C-alpha positions as CSV (number, residue, x, y, z in Angstrom):
1,X,35.9,0.8,-2.5
2,X,37.4,-2.4,-4.5
3,X,36.2,-4.1,-7.5
4,X,32.2,-4.1,-7.8
5,X,30.5,-6.0,-10.6
6,X,27.0,-5.4,-11.8
7,X,25.1,-7.6,-14.2
8,X,21.5,-8.1,-15.0
9,X,20.7,-12.0,-15.2
10,X,17.9,-13.9,-15.5
11,X,15.9,-15.8,-12.6
12,X,17.8,-19.0,-13.9
13,X,21.1,-17.5,-14.2
14,X,20.7,-16.2,-10.5
15,X,19.6,-19.3,-8.9
16,X,20.8,-22.4,-10.7
17,X,23.8,-24.1,-9.5
18,X,24.3,-21.3,-6.9
19,X,23.9,-21.6,-3.3
20,X,23.6,-18.4,-1.1
21,X,23.9,-17.7,2.4
22,X,22.5,-15.2,4.7
23,X,24.4,-13.8,7.7
24,X,23.2,-14.3,11.1
25,X,22.5,-10.3,11.7
26,X,20.1,-10.4,8.5
27,X,16.5,-9.6,9.2
28,X,13.8,-12.1,9.3
29,X,11.7,-13.2,6.2
30,X,8.8,-10.6,6.9
31,X,6.7,-10.5,3.9
32,X,3.0,-10.2,4.4
33,X,0.2,-11.5,2.2
34,X,-0.2,-8.2,0.4
35,X,3.8,-7.8,-0.6
36,X,3.4,-11.6,-1.7
37,X,0.2,-11.1,-3.8
38,X,1.6,-7.9,-5.4
39,X,4.5,-9.9,-6.6
40,X,2.4,-12.7,-8.2
41,X,-0.3,-10.1,-9.6
42,X,2.6,-8.1,-11.3
43,X,4.3,-11.3,-12.8
44,X,1.3,-13.1,-14.1
45,X,-0.3,-9.9,-15.3
46,X,3.1,-8.9,-17.1
47,X,2.9,-12.3,-18.6
48,X,-0.6,-12.4,-19.6
49,X,0.0,-9.4,-21.8
50,X,2.4,-11.5,-24.1
51,X,0.7,-14.7,-24.1
52,X,-1.7,-16.0,-26.7
53,X,-2.8,-19.8,-26.8
54,X,-1.9,-20.2,-30.4
55,X,1.7,-19.4,-29.4
56,X,4.6,-22.3,-29.6
57,X,6.6,-22.5,-26.4
58,X,9.8,-21.6,-28.2
59,X,7.8,-17.9,-29.0
60,X,8.4,-17.1,-25.3
61,X,12.1,-16.2,-25.9
62,X,10.7,-13.2,-27.6
63,X,8.4,-12.2,-25.0
64,X,9.5,-8.9,-23.0
65,X,11.9,-9.0,-20.3
66,X,10.7,-7.9,-17.1
67,X,12.6,-6.2,-14.2
68,X,12.2,-7.7,-10.8
69,X,14.8,-5.1,-8.9
70,X,18.4,-5.8,-7.5
71,X,20.1,-7.9,-5.2
72,X,23.5,-7.3,-3.7
73,X,25.7,-9.7,-2.7
74,X,29.1,-10.0,-0.8
75,X,31.3,-12.5,-2.1
76,X,33.4,-14.0,1.1
77,X,35.7,-16.8,0.6
78,X,33.9,-17.6,-2.6
79,X,30.7,-17.8,-0.9
80,X,27.9,-15.3,-1.8
81,X,26.1,-13.8,1.0
82,X,22.9,-11.7,0.2
83,X,23.1,-8.4,1.6
84,X,20.1,-6.8,0.4
85,X,17.0,-8.5,-1.7
86,X,16.4,-12.0,0.7
87,X,13.0,-11.0,0.9
88,X,12.3,-10.9,-2.9
89,X,14.7,-14.1,-3.4
90,X,13.1,-15.9,-0.7
91,X,9.6,-15.3,-2.1
92,X,10.7,-16.3,-5.5
93,X,11.7,-19.4,-4.2
94,X,8.4,-20.2,-2.5
95,X,6.5,-19.5,-5.8
96,X,9.0,-21.8,-7.6
97,X,8.3,-24.3,-5.1
98,X,4.8,-24.1,-5.5
99,X,4.9,-24.0,-9.4
100,X,6.8,-27.3,-9.4
101,X,4.1,-29.0,-7.3
102,X,1.4,-27.4,-9.5
103,X,2.8,-29.1,-12.4
104,X,2.4,-32.6,-10.8
105,X,3.2,-35.1,-13.7
106,X,2.2,-33.6,-16.9
107,X,4.1,-34.2,-20.0
108,X,5.3,-30.7,-20.8
109,X,6.5,-29.7,-17.3
110,X,9.2,-27.6,-16.8
111,X,12.1,-28.5,-14.4
112,X,12.4,-26.7,-11.6
113,X,14.6,-28.7,-9.1
114,X,17.9,-27.1,-10.0
115,X,16.6,-23.6,-9.3
116,X,15.7,-24.8,-5.7
117,X,18.2,-27.2,-4.7
118,X,22.0,-27.3,-5.8
119,X,24.3,-30.6,-5.2
120,X,28.2,-29.8,-4.5
121,X,30.5,-32.7,-3.5
122,X,27.4,-35.3,-3.1
123,X,25.8,-33.0,-0.5
124,X,22.2,-31.3,-1.6
125,X,21.3,-28.2,0.0
126,X,18.6,-25.2,-0.8
127,X,20.2,-22.5,-2.9
128,X,19.1,-20.3,-0.2
129,X,20.9,-22.1,2.6
130,X,19.6,-20.7,6.3
131,X,20.1,-23.5,8.8
132,X,16.4,-22.8,10.7
133,X,14.5,-22.8,7.6
134,X,16.0,-26.4,6.0
135,X,13.3,-28.5,7.7
136,X,10.2,-26.0,6.7
137,X,11.5,-25.9,3.1
138,X,12.0,-29.5,2.9
139,X,8.7,-30.2,3.8
140,X,7.2,-27.9,1.2
141,X,9.6,-29.2,-1.5
142,X,8.6,-32.9,-0.6
143,X,4.9,-32.5,0.6
144,X,3.8,-28.9,0.1
145,X,3.1,-28.5,3.4
146,X,4.6,-27.2,6.7
147,X,3.4,-27.2,10.0
148,X,5.7,-24.9,12.0
149,X,6.8,-26.2,15.4
150,X,5.4,-24.2,18.5
151,X,8.4,-22.3,18.9
152,X,9.3,-21.8,15.4
153,X,11.2,-18.4,14.2
154,X,9.3,-15.9,12.5
155,X,11.1,-16.6,9.3
156,X,9.6,-20.4,9.3
157,X,6.1,-19.1,10.4
158,X,6.1,-16.6,7.4
159,X,7.5,-19.0,5.0
160,X,4.6,-21.7,5.9
161,X,1.9,-19.1,5.8
162,X,3.0,-17.4,2.3
163,X,3.3,-20.6,0.5
164,X,-0.2,-21.7,1.6
165,X,-1.4,-18.4,0.4
166,X,0.1,-19.0,-3.0
167,X,-2.8,-21.4,-4.1
168,X,-5.3,-18.3,-3.2
169,X,-3.4,-15.6,-5.3
170,X,-2.1,-17.6,-8.3
171,X,-4.3,-17.4,-11.2
172,X,-6.7,-20.2,-12.2
173,X,-6.4,-19.6,-15.9
174,X,-2.7,-20.0,-15.8
175,X,-2.8,-23.5,-14.3
176,X,-3.9,-25.5,-17.5
177,X,-2.0,-24.8,-21.0
178,X,-0.4,-21.5,-20.2
179,X,1.5,-22.8,-17.1
180,X,5.0,-24.1,-18.8
181,X,4.8,-20.9,-20.7
182,X,4.5,-18.8,-17.5
183,X,7.4,-20.9,-16.1
184,X,9.5,-20.6,-19.1
185,X,9.1,-16.8,-18.9
186,X,9.9,-16.5,-15.2
187,X,12.9,-18.4,-15.5
188,X,14.4,-16.8,-18.3
189,X,12.5,-13.5,-19.1
190,X,12.4,-12.1,-15.8
191,X,15.8,-10.2,-14.9
192,X,17.4,-9.3,-11.6
193,X,20.2,-6.9,-11.3
194,X,22.9,-8.8,-9.2
195,X,25.4,-6.2,-7.6
196,X,28.6,-7.9,-6.2
197,X,30.9,-6.7,-4.1
198,X,33.7,-8.5,-2.5
199,X,34.1,-7.2,1.0
200,X,30.8,-6.5,3.6
201,X,32.0,-2.7,4.1
202,X,31.7,-2.5,0.0
203,X,28.6,-4.2,-0.2
204,X,27.1,-1.9,2.6
205,X,28.4,1.0,1.4
206,X,26.2,0.3,-2.1
207,X,23.2,-0.7,-0.1
208,X,23.0,2.7,1.9
209,X,23.6,4.6,-1.0
210,X,21.0,2.9,-2.9
211,X,18.5,3.4,-0.2
212,X,19.6,6.5,1.5
213,X,20.4,9.1,-1.0
214,X,17.5,11.0,-2.5
215,X,13.8,10.3,-1.8
216,X,11.7,8.7,-4.3
217,X,8.4,10.2,-5.0
218,X,5.5,7.5,-4.4
219,X,2.7,7.3,-6.7
220,X,0.8,9.1,-4.1
221,X,2.8,12.1,-3.7
222,X,2.7,12.2,-7.5
223,X,-1.1,12.0,-7.3
224,X,-0.9,14.7,-4.9
225,X,1.2,17.0,-7.0
226,X,-1.4,16.3,-9.8
227,X,-4.2,17.6,-7.9
228,X,-2.6,20.5,-6.2
229,X,-1.1,22.1,-9.4
230,X,-4.7,22.2,-10.8
231,X,-6.0,24.4,-8.1
232,X,-5.5,27.9,-9.0
233,X,-6.7,29.7,-6.0
234,X,-3.7,29.9,-3.6
235,X,-5.4,29.5,-0.2
236,X,-7.6,27.0,-1.2
237,X,-4.6,25.1,-2.7
238,X,-2.7,25.3,0.9
239,X,-6.1,24.4,2.5
240,X,-6.4,21.1,0.2
241,X,-2.5,20.3,1.0
242,X,-2.8,20.4,4.4
243,X,-6.1,18.4,4.6
244,X,-4.3,15.8,2.2
245,X,-1.1,15.8,4.7
246,X,-3.3,15.4,7.5
247,X,-5.2,12.5,6.2
248,X,-2.2,10.4,4.8
249,X,-0.7,10.7,8.1
250,X,-3.7,8.8,9.2
251,X,-3.6,6.5,6.6
252,X,0.2,5.6,7.3
253,X,-0.7,5.1,10.8
254,X,-2.6,2.1,9.7
255,X,-0.2,0.3,7.7
256,X,3.1,1.2,6.1
257,X,1.4,1.5,2.6
258,X,-1.7,2.6,4.0
259,X,-2.1,5.7,1.8
260,X,-1.7,3.9,-1.7
261,X,-3.8,1.1,-0.3
262,X,-6.7,3.4,0.5
263,X,-6.2,5.5,-3.0
264,X,-6.4,2.2,-4.8
265,X,-9.5,1.0,-2.7
266,X,-11.2,4.4,-3.3
267,X,-10.8,4.8,-7.1
268,X,-11.5,1.4,-7.8
269,X,-14.6,1.4,-5.9
270,X,-15.8,4.4,-7.3
271,X,-14.5,4.8,-11.1
272,X,-13.5,1.5,-12.3
273,X,-15.9,0.4,-15.3
274,X,-13.7,-2.8,-16.6
275,X,-11.4,-5.3,-15.6
276,X,-9.3,-7.7,-17.3
277,X,-11.2,-10.5,-18.8
278,X,-10.3,-13.9,-17.4
279,X,-9.3,-15.2,-20.8
280,X,-5.9,-15.6,-22.4
281,X,-4.0,-12.6,-23.7
282,X,-6.7,-9.9,-22.2
283,X,-5.2,-6.5,-21.4
284,X,-5.3,-4.9,-18.2
285,X,-8.4,-2.4,-17.9
286,X,-9.6,0.3,-15.3
287,X,-9.4,-2.1,-12.1
288,X,-6.1,-3.4,-13.1
289,X,-4.6,-0.2,-13.9
290,X,-5.8,1.6,-10.8
291,X,-4.0,-1.4,-8.8
292,X,-0.4,-0.7,-10.6
293,X,-0.4,2.9,-11.7
294,X,-3.4,5.0,-10.1
295,X,-1.7,8.2,-10.5
296,X,-1.2,7.6,-14.1
297,X,-4.7,6.1,-14.8
298,X,-6.3,9.1,-12.8
299,X,-4.5,11.6,-15.3
300,X,-5.8,9.9,-18.5
301,X,-9.5,9.4,-16.9
302,X,-9.7,13.1,-15.4
303,X,-12.9,14.4,-17.8
304,X,-14.7,11.2,-16.8
305,X,-14.0,11.8,-13.2
306,X,-15.0,15.2,-13.3
307,X,-11.8,17.0,-13.3
308,X,-11.9,19.7,-15.8
309,X,-11.5,22.9,-13.7
310,X,-9.9,24.0,-10.4
311,X,-13.0,23.6,-8.4
312,X,-13.3,19.9,-9.6
313,X,-9.8,19.3,-8.1
314,X,-10.3,21.2,-5.2
315,X,-13.7,19.2,-4.3
316,X,-11.8,16.0,-4.9
317,X,-9.5,16.3,-2.3
318,X,-11.7,18.5,0.2
319,X,-15.1,16.5,-0.2
320,X,-14.5,13.2,-1.9
321,X,-10.9,12.1,-0.6
322,X,-12.0,13.5,2.8
323,X,-15.1,11.5,2.9
324,X,-14.0,8.4,1.5
325,X,-10.9,8.2,3.7
326,X,-12.8,8.7,6.8
327,X,-15.0,5.6,6.1
328,X,-12.0,3.4,4.8
329,X,-10.2,4.0,8.0
330,X,-13.2,2.7,9.8
331,X,-13.7,-0.1,7.7
332,X,-9.7,-1.1,8.2
333,X,-10.6,-0.9,11.9
334,X,-13.4,-2.7,11.6
335,X,-11.3,-5.6,10.1
336,X,-8.8,-5.7,12.4
337,X,-11.4,-5.5,15.2
338,X,-10.4,-1.9,16.7
339,X,-13.9,-0.5,16.0
340,X,-16.4,-3.0,17.0
341,X,-20.0,-0.7,16.2
342,X,-22.9,-2.9,15.9
343,X,-23.3,-4.1,12.4
344,X,-19.5,-3.7,11.6
345,X,-18.6,-7.0,13.0
346,X,-19.4,-8.8,9.6
347,X,-16.0,-6.8,8.0
348,X,-14.2,-8.6,10.9
349,X,-15.6,-12.1,10.0
350,X,-14.7,-11.5,6.3
351,X,-11.1,-10.2,7.3
352,X,-10.9,-13.5,9.4
353,X,-11.2,-15.3,6.5
354,X,-8.3,-14.0,4.8
355,X,-10.9,-12.1,2.2
356,X,-9.0,-9.0,1.2
357,X,-11.4,-8.0,-1.6
358,X,-14.1,-6.6,0.4
359,X,-12.9,-3.0,1.3
360,X,-13.6,-1.8,-2.3
361,X,-17.0,-3.1,-2.2
362,X,-18.0,-1.7,1.3
363,X,-17.1,1.6,0.0
364,X,-19.0,1.3,-3.5
365,X,-22.3,2.3,-2.3
366,X,-21.6,5.1,-0.1
367,X,-21.6,8.7,-1.2
368,X,-20.4,12.1,0.4
369,X,-24.1,13.0,0.9
370,X,-24.7,9.7,3.0
371,X,-25.7,10.6,6.7
372,X,-23.8,8.5,9.5
373,X,-26.5,6.4,10.0
374,X,-27.1,5.7,5.9
375,X,-23.4,4.7,5.8
376,X,-23.2,2.2,8.8
377,X,-26.6,0.6,6.8
378,X,-25.0,0.1,3.9
379,X,-21.7,-1.3,5.5
380,X,-23.6,-3.6,7.3
381,X,-25.6,-4.7,4.2
382,X,-22.2,-5.3,2.4
383,X,-20.7,-6.8,5.1
384,X,-23.5,-9.5,5.6
385,X,-23.8,-9.9,1.7
386,X,-20.2,-11.1,1.8
387,X,-20.4,-12.9,5.0
388,X,-23.1,-15.2,3.6
389,X,-21.6,-15.5,0.3
390,X,-18.0,-16.8,1.9
391,X,-19.9,-19.0,4.1
392,X,-21.8,-20.9,1.3
393,X,-18.5,-21.2,-0.8
394,X,-16.9,-22.7,2.1
395,X,-19.6,-25.1,2.8
396,X,-19.5,-26.1,-1.1
397,X,-15.7,-26.4,-0.8
398,X,-15.3,-23.5,-3.4
399,X,-12.2,-21.2,-3.4
400,X,-12.5,-17.6,-1.7
401,X,-9.4,-17.0,-3.1
402,X,-8.3,-13.4,-4.2
403,X,-7.7,-15.0,-8.0
404,X,-11.1,-16.7,-7.6
405,X,-13.0,-14.1,-6.8
406,X,-11.6,-10.9,-8.0
407,X,-13.8,-10.8,-11.3
408,X,-17.1,-11.6,-9.5
409,X,-16.3,-9.2,-6.6
410,X,-15.5,-6.4,-9.5
411,X,-19.3,-7.1,-11.0
412,X,-20.8,-6.6,-7.6
413,X,-18.7,-3.5,-7.1
414,X,-19.6,-1.5,-10.3
415,X,-23.6,-2.7,-9.9
416,X,-23.9,-1.6,-6.3
417,X,-22.2,1.9,-6.9
418,X,-24.0,4.9,-5.0
419,X,-27.2,2.9,-4.5
420,X,-29.6,4.0,-1.8
421,X,-30.2,1.7,1.1
422,X,-33.5,0.2,-0.2
423,X,-31.7,-0.4,-3.6
424,X,-28.5,-2.0,-2.2
425,X,-30.4,-4.3,0.3
426,X,-32.6,-5.6,-3.1
427,X,-29.7,-5.8,-5.4
428,X,-27.5,-8.1,-3.0
429,X,-30.6,-10.1,-2.0
430,X,-31.2,-11.1,-5.5
431,X,-27.7,-11.7,-6.3
432,X,-27.5,-14.2,-3.2
433,X,-30.9,-15.9,-4.5
434,X,-29.3,-16.5,-7.9
435,X,-26.7,-18.4,-6.5
436,X,-27.0,-22.2,-7.2
437,X,-24.5,-23.6,-4.1
438,X,-25.9,-22.8,-0.3
439,X,-26.2,-24.7,2.6
440,X,-28.8,-27.1,0.9
441,X,-26.6,-28.0,-1.8
442,X,-23.9,-29.8,0.2
443,X,-24.8,-32.8,2.5
444,X,-20.9,-33.8,3.1
445,X,-18.6,-31.1,4.1
446,X,-15.4,-32.4,4.8
447,X,-12.3,-31.2,6.7
448,X,-9.1,-31.6,4.7
449,X,-5.7,-30.0,4.6
450,X,-6.5,-26.9,2.5
451,X,-10.0,-25.7,4.1
452,X,-8.8,-26.5,7.7
453,X,-8.7,-22.7,8.4
454,X,-12.1,-21.8,6.7
455,X,-13.5,-24.8,8.7
456,X,-12.0,-23.3,11.7
457,X,-14.1,-19.9,11.2
458,X,-17.3,-21.7,10.3
459,X,-17.2,-23.6,13.4
460,X,-16.3,-20.7,15.7
461,X,-19.1,-18.5,14.3
462,X,-21.6,-22.0,14.9
463,X,-20.2,-22.1,18.4
464,X,-20.8,-18.4,19.2
465,X,-24.1,-17.9,17.8
466,X,-25.4,-21.1,20.3
467,X,-23.5,-19.3,23.5
468,X,-24.9,-15.7,22.4
469,X,-28.5,-17.0,22.0
470,X,-28.2,-18.8,25.2
471,X,-27.6,-16.1,27.2
472,X,-23.6,-16.7,27.4
473,X,-20.8,-14.4,26.7
474,X,-19.5,-14.0,23.2
475,X,-17.1,-16.4,22.2
476,X,-15.9,-16.0,18.6
477,X,-12.9,-13.9,19.2
478,X,-11.6,-16.5,21.8
479,X,-12.3,-19.3,19.4
480,X,-10.2,-17.8,16.8
481,X,-7.2,-17.4,19.1
482,X,-7.4,-13.9,19.6
483,X,-6.6,-14.6,23.3
484,X,-4.1,-16.6,24.8
485,X,-6.0,-20.0,24.5
486,X,-5.2,-21.7,21.5
487,X,-8.1,-23.6,19.8
488,X,-8.1,-26.5,17.0
489,X,-10.5,-28.0,15.4
490,X,-11.1,-31.5,17.0
491,X,-12.6,-34.8,16.0
492,X,-15.1,-36.4,17.9
493,X,-13.9,-39.7,17.1
494,X,-10.1,-40.6,17.7
495,X,-8.0,-41.5,14.8
496,X,-8.4,-45.2,15.1
497,X,-10.0,-46.9,12.4
498,X,-9.9,-50.4,14.4
499,X,-12.4,-49.1,16.7
500,X,-14.9,-49.0,14.1
501,X,-14.7,-52.2,12.0
502,X,-18.4,-52.9,12.8
503,X,-19.3,-50.0,10.7
504,X,-16.5,-49.4,8.3
505,X,-14.5,-52.4,6.4
506,X,-12.2,-50.0,5.0
507,X,-9.9,-47.6,7.2
508,X,-10.2,-45.0,4.2
509,X,-14.1,-44.9,4.7
510,X,-13.6,-44.4,8.0
511,X,-11.3,-41.3,7.6
512,X,-13.6,-39.7,4.8
513,X,-16.5,-40.2,7.7
514,X,-14.4,-39.0,10.4
515,X,-13.8,-35.6,8.6
516,X,-17.5,-34.9,8.1
517,X,-18.4,-31.6,9.6
518,X,-20.5,-33.3,12.1
519,X,-17.7,-34.9,13.7
520,X,-15.9,-31.7,14.5
521,X,-15.5,-29.2,17.4
522,X,-13.5,-26.5,18.4
523,X,-11.5,-27.3,21.5
524,X,-8.5,-25.9,23.0
525,X,-5.1,-27.3,22.3
526,X,-4.5,-28.3,25.5
527,X,-7.7,-30.3,25.7
528,X,-6.8,-32.2,22.5
529,X,-3.2,-33.0,23.7
530,X,-4.9,-34.8,26.8
531,X,-8.0,-36.4,25.5
532,X,-8.1,-36.5,21.4
533,X,-7.0,-40.4,21.6
534,X,-9.4,-41.4,23.9
535,X,-12.6,-43.5,23.1
536,X,-15.6,-41.1,22.9
537,X,-17.3,-42.2,26.1
538,X,-13.7,-41.6,27.9
539,X,-13.8,-38.1,26.4
540,X,-17.7,-37.6,26.9
541,X,-17.4,-36.4,30.8
542,X,-14.6,-33.8,30.0
543,X,-16.6,-31.9,27.2
544,X,-19.0,-30.8,30.0
545,X,-16.4,-28.2,30.9
546,X,-15.9,-26.9,27.3
547,X,-18.2,-24.6,25.3
548,X,-21.9,-25.2,24.8
549,X,-21.4,-26.8,21.4
550,X,-19.0,-29.6,22.9
551,X,-21.4,-29.6,26.5
552,X,-24.4,-30.3,24.0
553,X,-23.0,-33.8,23.4
554,X,-23.5,-34.9,27.2
555,X,-26.9,-35.2,29.1
556,X,-26.1,-32.9,31.9
557,X,-25.4,-30.3,29.2
558,X,-29.2,-30.1,29.0
559,X,-29.4,-29.7,33.0
560,X,-29.6,-26.4,34.7
561,X,-28.9,-24.6,31.4
562,X,-32.6,-22.5,31.3
563,X,-30.8,-20.3,28.6
564,X,-29.8,-23.0,26.4
565,X,-32.9,-25.0,26.7
566,X,-35.1,-21.8,25.7
567,X,-33.2,-21.3,22.9
568,X,-33.4,-25.0,21.6
569,X,-37.4,-24.5,22.2
570,X,-37.5,-21.5,20.4
571,X,-35.6,-22.6,17.3
572,X,-36.6,-26.0,17.4
573,X,-33.2,-27.0,16.5
574,X,-32.7,-31.0,16.7
575,X,-30.0,-30.7,19.8
576,X,-29.6,-33.9,21.4
577,X,-27.3,-35.7,23.7
578,X,-25.2,-39.1,22.6
579,X,-24.1,-41.8,24.8
580,X,-22.2,-43.3,22.0
581,X,-21.4,-41.5,18.8
582,X,-21.7,-43.9,15.6
583,X,-21.8,-43.3,11.7
584,X,-25.5,-42.2,11.9
585,X,-24.9,-39.9,14.6
586,X,-22.1,-37.9,12.7
587,X,-24.3,-37.2,10.0
588,X,-27.2,-36.3,12.3
589,X,-24.9,-34.1,14.1
590,X,-24.1,-32.4,10.5
591,X,-27.5,-31.9,9.7
592,X,-27.7,-30.0,12.9
593,X,-24.9,-27.6,12.2
594,X,-26.4,-27.1,9.0
595,X,-29.6,-25.9,10.4
596,X,-27.7,-23.7,12.8
597,X,-25.6,-22.4,10.0
598,X,-28.9,-21.4,7.6
599,X,-30.1,-19.2,10.9
600,X,-26.7,-17.6,11.0
601,X,-26.2,-16.8,7.5
602,X,-29.9,-15.9,6.1
603,X,-30.4,-13.8,3.2
604,X,-33.6,-12.3,4.5
605,X,-31.6,-10.5,7.0
606,X,-30.2,-7.9,4.2
607,X,-34.2,-7.2,3.9
608,X,-34.5,-6.5,7.6
609,X,-31.8,-4.4,8.0
610,X,-33.1,-2.2,5.5
611,X,-36.5,-2.2,6.7
612,X,-37.7,-4.0,3.8
613,X,-39.9,-6.8,5.3
């Protein structure tokens, strides 16, 4: 091997004034939501331990360093190529792009542009110079949104998706006074070890050596070792070891990190008593520590958990781990629609909204003594509760992001721990009745760029409900693009303000009204491409070939549709056809959608499931 350099550098030193290339044979940008969330949580959590609102910004220089790992660079013809670390650097670039836009025009903003772009010889380029990503990164840099083309690469699709998720995972408490402090800390106190080789062969030798020699113990391995070491009976220890190995293999089949994801979820659901307070300089508590170091947390809390004698350690694996891991696997399969037992569909609905906090709530009320029927009833109750809560928040334009919801969900999780079916139903029902924002509290749900995904899910449920109640086949999975047909949120009005000047003096007012929920449908992308620019009267006949909610706009949608007509008569919902579609009709149609939503998401259903009414 020739010369090799290795040095710890700040993010500023790594990115500022540098341009990195990625060889064509490198893999795509593949980070998933979980990896991005863990990165943001690790960074913001570590920063929050040091920051105090009384500090001056100059004191950030004294904050502890944070080590973000290493990257391997191959220097070829004075151009640095990333051999290992492009996933982390790409995600860091996305975070910096998000923080740049989050600062807006605030007076104390930190200059970030030089960490994202470099200008040499009069030509600007991104610091991570990858040809097929330039247009998407430019769109994110300039407008904060990127809509990938239909045949975009996996990298581009993931770039756009991960950037959109940053608004959900970045904590609200760091968006105001703390923001410039955090950016300073991220740029100057977060360090990456850059290893530079000067030939590809040397760079890949280093890469293989770092990744192939030795096998690092995972936190799950260390927890297993601790538990087994405290079982004194040899045969029992061997049996517990076999049980652990079998279950971890099953969990690994769910996901690469399935074993650690389960252990975090289980321990949080049953044992976390506190969570880091949402205030400045708060310290991590049970819930937070389980998320980052569950193996160490359990050793420190062994007595409270009941791990004091050999029998307790054995039961912890043979009974508790066995029971909760089986239920966790069922929950994960329900979330991905691989298991569709009656009552578990609500878990799928919640997962489809991108809500990642539900697993720990679902496990919280369960006990190893529960019968299969009791387990299923409890899972349905928690799934329904979350389904209603998330629907209400979406209708009122409230965030359901991880950072927004984690504290409130922890409180619910703690309060429903190991409750009976009746106690659980009453507790969740009371929690919903205490909510101040329901469908009644917002008359003007509007579509916009940030809520399009969630509104799509709302419309899918409304359309599916009407279809099912009318005796037609289920539509939800099709409408949420689980099949080959791609559905989009479609406006009934085309985007032509000049056609509506008799009702709207200004184009802005027309646009606001056009985005109301009552002007929206879910229709195939091919339909939108053909008819979305047409006037309502020209579109109307074509709605008859679409889903029942679209057909209900046309008078013929009420003919030879006995199931639909019985449904309308039974529910007294104000369905009606429209030969023209005016301003008042959008409002009227929105009220219809709201009445349907109130039937789908009814808190009283919790009591019915528990046979309390």
